C-alpha positions in Angstrom: 5.5 51.6 173.3 7.4 51.3 170.1 7.8 54.6 168.2 7.6 55.0 164.5 11.2 56.3 164.5 12.4 53.0 166.0 10.6 51.1 163.3 12.1 53.0 160.4 15.6 53.4 161.9 18.2 51.3 160.1 15.5 49.6 158.1 17.6 49.3 154.9 18.6 45.7 154.4 21.9 45.4 152.5 21.8 43.3 149.4 24.5 41.3 147.5 27.4 43.8 147.4 29.3 41.8 144.8 26.4 41.2 142.4 27.9 41.6 138.9 25.4 44.1 137.6 26.0 46.4 140.6 29.6 45.8 141.3 31.2 46.1 137.8 30.6 49.5 136.3 32.3 51.7 133.7 32.4 52.6 130.0 32.9 49.4 128.1 33.3 51.1 124.8 36.3 53.0 126.1 37.6 49.9 127.8 37.2 51.4 131.3 35.9 49.2 134.2 35.5 50.2 137.8 33.9 48.6 140.9 31.1 50.3 142.7 33.6 52.3 144.9 35.2 53.7 141.8 38.4 51.7 141.9 39.7 50.6 138.6 39.3 46.9 137.5 41.8 45.2 135.2 40.8 42.7 132.6 43.3 39.9 131.8 42.7 38.5 128.2 43.4 34.9 127.6 46.2 35.8 125.2 48.0 37.7 128.0 47.7 34.8 130.5 49.0 32.4 127.8 51.9 34.7 127.1 52.8 34.9 130.8 53.0 31.1 131.0 55.0 30.8 127.8 57.3 33.7 128.7 58.1 32.3 132.2 58.7 28.9 130.8 61.1 30.2 128.2 63.0 32.4 130.6 63.2 30.5 133.8 61.6 27.1 133.2 60.2 25.3 136.3 61.0 28.3 138.5 58.1 30.1 136.8 55.8 28.5 139.3 57.6 30.1 142.2 57.3 33.5 140.5 53.6 33.1 139.9 53.0 31.9 143.5 54.8 34.9 144.9 52.9 37.2 142.6 49.7 35.6 143.9 50.8 36.1 147.5 51.3 39.8 146.8 48.0 39.9 145.0 46.2 38.0 147.8 47.4 40.4 150.5 46.0 43.4 148.6 42.8 41.4 147.7 42.2 40.7 151.4 42.7 44.3 152.4 40.3 45.6 149.7 37.7 42.8 150.4 37.8 43.6 154.1 37.4 47.3 153.6 34.5 47.0 151.1 32.6 44.4 153.2 33.1 46.4 156.4 31.9 49.6 154.8 28.9 48.1 153.1 27.7 45.7 155.8 28.8 47.8 158.7 31.0 45.1 160.3 34.5 43.6 159.8 35.0 40.1 158.5 35.8 38.8 162.0 32.3 39.7 163.2 30.4 38.2 160.2 28.5 35.0 160.4 30.4 32.2 158.6 27.6 31.7 156.1 27.5 35.4 155.3 31.3 35.6 154.9 31.4 32.6 152.6 28.7 33.9 150.4 30.4 37.2 150.1 33.8 35.6 149.2 32.3 33.2 146.7 30.3 35.9 144.9 33.4 38.2 144.9 35.5 35.5 143.4 33.0 34.7 140.7 32.3 38.4 139.9 36.0 39.0 139.4 36.0 36.2 136.8 38.2 33.8 138.7 35.7 30.9 138.5 33.4 29.3 141.0 34.9 28.9 144.5 33.8 26.6 147.3 35.4 25.7 150.6 35.6 22.3 152.3 35.9 22.3 156.1 35.9 18.5 156.4 39.6 18.5 157.3 39.5 21.5 159.6 40.1 19.3 162.7 43.2 17.9 161.1 44.5 21.5 160.4 43.7 21.8 156.7 41.3 23.8 154.6 40.4 22.8 151.1 39.3 25.2 148.4 37.6 24.0 145.2 37.6 26.2 142.1 35.8 25.4 138.9 36.2 27.1 135.5 39.4 28.8 136.5 40.8 31.1 133.8 44.3 30.3 135.1 43.8 26.6 134.3 42.0 27.2 131.1 44.9 29.2 129.6 47.7 27.1 130.9 49.5 24.6 128.7 48.7 20.9 129.4 51.2 19.2 131.6 51.7 16.5 134.2 51.5 18.9 137.2 49.0 21.5 138.5 49.7 25.0 137.2 47.5 27.4 139.0 50.3 28.8 141.1 48.9 32.4 141.1 45.6 31.1 142.6 47.5 29.1 145.2 49.4 32.3 146.2 46.2 34.3 146.4 44.5 31.8 148.6 47.6 31.4 150.8 47.9 35.1 151.5 44.1 35.7 151.9 43.6 33.0 154.5 46.9 33.8 156.2 45.6 37.4 156.7 42.2 36.2 157.8 43.4 33.6 160.3 46.5 35.4 161.5 48.6 32.3 160.7 51.2 31.9 158.0 49.5 29.3 155.8 50.9 27.6 152.7 48.8 26.4 149.8 49.4 23.6 147.3 47.3 22.5 144.4 46.4 18.8 144.2 44.2 18.7 141.2 44.0 20.8 138.0 41.6 21.3 135.2 44.5 21.7 132.8 45.2 18.0 133.5 41.7 16.9 132.8 40.3 17.1 136.4 36.7 18.2 136.9 37.9 21.0 139.2 40.9 22.5 140.9 41.7 21.6 144.5 43.9 23.7 146.7 44.9 22.6 150.2 45.9 25.1 152.8 47.8 24.5 156.1 51.0 25.1 158.0 53.9 24.7 155.6 55.7 22.0 157.6 52.6 19.8 157.5 52.2 20.2 153.7 55.7 19.1 152.8 54.6 15.5 152.7 51.7 16.4 150.4 54.2 18.0 148.0 56.2 14.8 147.8 53.1 12.7 147.2 52.0 15.1 144.5 55.4 14.6 142.8 54.7 10.8 142.9 51.4 11.4 141.0 49.0 10.8 143.8 45.5 12.2 143.3 43.7 14.6 145.6 41.6 12.0 147.5 44.7 9.9 148.3 46.7 13.0 149.4 43.9 14.1 151.7 43.5 10.6 153.2 47.2 10.4 153.9 47.3 13.9 155.4 44.3 13.1 157.7 46.1 10.1 159.1 49.6 11.6 159.3 50.6 12.5 162.8 
């Protein structure tokens, strides 16, 4: 016979942890923002992002992309740690034990709530050893100067570090399409560094995302 205690035990169903109204808190009049755990959140104004791009271009030219990518890698490692801790504490299980759909929804909502745009993942090239991330309305692309190459180096670094931590493999990430160049969205391709070298060369040739992915899929 089922007891009443068994029925009410652990009856609370967790909601959307990263829902903006619940996750972002603080005193906006004082300019203070915190997440629901009490950790400080940092707002990056468009003018600051524009100044970062301009300052790096003036000081070190094309090497600025490497600097931003490495900053993104550091950011991504810490982002993964915090994301894992918060999800584990709230849902009562680590990322490795979550259902894929549950994990993806958490990540996409977290990405959106932090103001980084709308994230989606494409697993169509998983068997070939690649994972594709699609980001729309990226603030990094919106504030970047127009150019002939993708410029969301920080995002590429974040994705590289995050999924390296998640999979336990050292993954590289390159951007193959950028909103700053008029693309409808930003595409990022993740995979083992040696296998992405060819893609970097094709990107220099001006090949688009679809062509690059088709070539990667057929490259042995």
